[in-house]
C-alpha positions in Angstrom: -11.1 -39.1 18.5 -13.0 -37.9 15.4 -14.1 -34.4 14.6 -17.7 -33.6 15.5 -20.0 -32.5 12.7 -21.8 -29.7 14.5 -24.5 -27.7 12.8 -24.6 -23.9 12.6 -26.1 -22.4 15.7 -25.1 -25.2 18.0 -22.5 -25.2 20.7 -19.7 -27.7 21.6 -20.0 -26.6 25.3 -23.6 -27.3 26.0 -26.1 -30.1 25.7 -28.8 -27.5 24.9 -29.1 -25.6 21.6 -30.2 -22.2 22.9 -29.6 -20.3 19.7 -32.2 -20.3 16.9 -30.7 -22.2 14.0 -33.0 -20.3 11.6 -31.7 -16.9 12.6 -29.6 -15.0 10.0 -26.0 -14.2 10.6 -24.7 -10.7 10.7 -22.9 -9.9 7.4 -20.6 -7.0 6.4 -21.6 -5.3 3.1 -20.0 -2.5 1.1 -22.6 -0.2 -0.7 -21.8 2.3 -3.4 -24.4 5.0 -3.8 -24.3 7.5 -6.6 -26.2 10.7 -5.7 -26.7 14.3 -6.8 -23.9 16.5 -5.4 -26.1 19.0 -3.6 -26.6 20.3 -0.1 -28.4 18.0 2.3 -28.1 14.7 0.3 -25.5 13.2 2.7 -27.6 14.2 5.7 -30.6 12.4 4.2 -28.6 9.2 3.5 -27.1 9.2 7.0 -30.5 10.1 8.5 -31.9 6.9 6.9 -29.3 4.9 8.9 -29.6 6.7 12.2 -33.4 6.8 12.1 -33.7 3.0 11.8 -30.8 2.1 14.1 -28.5 0.8 11.3 -24.7 0.9 12.0 -22.2 2.5 9.6 -18.7 1.1 10.0 -17.1 3.3 7.3 -18.3 6.2 5.2 -16.5 8.0 2.3 -17.9 10.7 0.0 -16.4 12.4 -3.1 -17.5 14.0 -6.2 -17.1 11.7 -9.3 -18.5 13.9 -12.1 -18.0 17.6 -12.0 -20.1 18.3 -15.1 -23.0 16.0 -14.0 -22.7 17.2 -10.3 -22.8 13.6 -9.0 -21.0 12.1 -5.9 -20.3 8.6 -4.8 -21.0 7.6 -1.2 -19.2 4.4 -0.1 -20.8 2.9 3.0 -19.7 -0.2 4.9 -22.4 -1.5 7.1 -23.4 -4.7 8.9 -26.7 -6.5 9.3 -28.7 -9.6 8.5 -29.4 -10.2 4.8 -33.0 -9.0 5.4 -31.7 -5.7 7.0 -29.2 -5.2 4.1 -32.0 -5.6 1.5 -34.1 -3.1 3.5 -31.2 -0.6 3.5 -30.7 -0.9 -0.3 -34.5 -0.6 -1.0 -34.8 2.5 1.2 -31.7 4.1 -0.3 -33.1 3.6 -3.7 -36.3 5.5 -2.8 -34.4 8.7 -1.7 -35.0 11.2 -4.6 -31.4 12.4 -5.3 -30.1 8.8 -5.3 -29.3 7.6 -8.9 -27.8 4.1 -8.2 -27.3 1.7 -5.3 -24.7 -1.1 -5.8 -24.0 -3.8 -3.2 -20.4 -4.5 -4.1 -20.3 -7.5 -1.7 -23.1 -9.3 -3.7 -22.1 -8.1 -7.2 -18.9 -10.0 -7.2 -15.3 -9.5 -6.1 -14.3 -5.9 -5.3 -11.2 -4.0 -4.4 -11.3 -2.2 -1.1 -8.6 0.2 0.0 -8.2 2.6 2.9 -5.6 5.3 3.6 -4.3 5.8 7.2 -1.8 8.1 8.9 0.0 6.9 12.1 2.0 9.0 14.5 4.5 6.8 16.4 6.7 8.2 19.2 9.7 6.3 20.4 13.4 6.2 21.1 16.2 3.8 20.5 15.2 0.2 19.7 11.4 1.0 19.5 12.2 3.6 16.9 14.2 1.2 14.8 11.6 -1.5 15.2 8.8 0.9 14.0 10.8 1.6 10.9 11.3 -2.1 10.2 7.6 -2.9 10.7 6.7 0.0 8.4 9.0 -1.4 5.7 7.3 -4.8 6.0 3.8 -3.2 5.6 5.1 -0.9 2.8 4.2 2.2 4.9 5.9 5.4 3.9 7.5 7.9 6.3 5.8 11.2 5.5 7.1 13.2 8.5 10.0 12.7 10.9 11.2 14.5 14.0 13.6 13.5 16.7 10.6 12.4 18.8 8.3 10.6 16.4 7.5 9.4 12.9 4.3 9.8 10.9 3.6 6.9 8.6 1.2 6.7 5.6 -0.2 3.3 4.7 -2.7 2.2 2.1 -4.3 -1.2 2.0 -7.3 -3.3 3.0 -9.0 -2.4 6.3 -7.5 -5.7 7.7 -4.0 -4.6 6.8 -4.6 -1.2 8.5 -5.9 -2.9 11.6 -2.9 -5.3 11.7 -0.4 -2.4 11.3 -2.1 -0.5 14.1 -1.9 -3.5 16.5 1.8 -3.8 15.8 2.5 -0.1 16.3 0.6 0.2 19.7 3.4 -1.3 21.8 6.0 0.7 19.8 4.5 4.0 20.8 1.5 4.7 18.6 0.1 8.1 19.8 -2.3 9.1 17.1 -4.1 7.6 14.1 -6.3 9.0 11.3 -8.2 6.8 8.7 -10.0 7.8 5.6 -12.6 5.1 5.4 -13.1 2.4 2.7 -13.0 3.3 -1.0 -14.2 0.3 -3.1 -14.8 -0.7 -6.8 -16.0 -3.9 -8.3 -13.3 -5.9 -10.1 -13.2 -6.5 -13.8 
C-alpha cells in the first residue's frame, strides 16, 4: 500500500473535509520588547494581551541598561500569523516601547529557561532521581533525608521532559523562570 498524499486541513478518517484549508495554523512566537524601566509599563503591555484575549505562555522581565533605564520583556505567545502581526503592531504603538523583535521570524534564536524541582523519595526512587538528573545535567542545590532540590537550565522542551520523568519518582514542587531568548549570530 502506498502512502497517501493528503493536503493540509484534510483528515484520513473522514470522507468529508470539514476544516477550512485556508485557515491559518496556530504558531508559537517569541517576542523581545525593549521598554522604559518605569512604573506601569509592564501593566500596559500585559493589558494589551488581556484586553484582546491573547494568550501569554511565558513572560520574563529584567533591566538591561541601568544608565538608560531600559528593560527587556521576553514574551512567548501563540496565535495565527495575522494575530501575531497585530500583537507586534499594537506593542509598537505603546509609548514607552522602544523596540519590538519577533525572534521567531528574525532567524535562529537561543531559548533557555531555569527551573527548580523538589523531588521526594526513598530507596530506589531516590537513586533513580539522581541518575535522571545526571543525564539531564541537573544540579543538586539542596538535599535532605526526605528530598532533593534540582536546578536545571535548558530549552522549555528539556524542562518539560525532565518534569515528566520526575513525576513518577516523587516530584512534589516545581518553579520555572520563563523563557529568556536572544537571536543567534
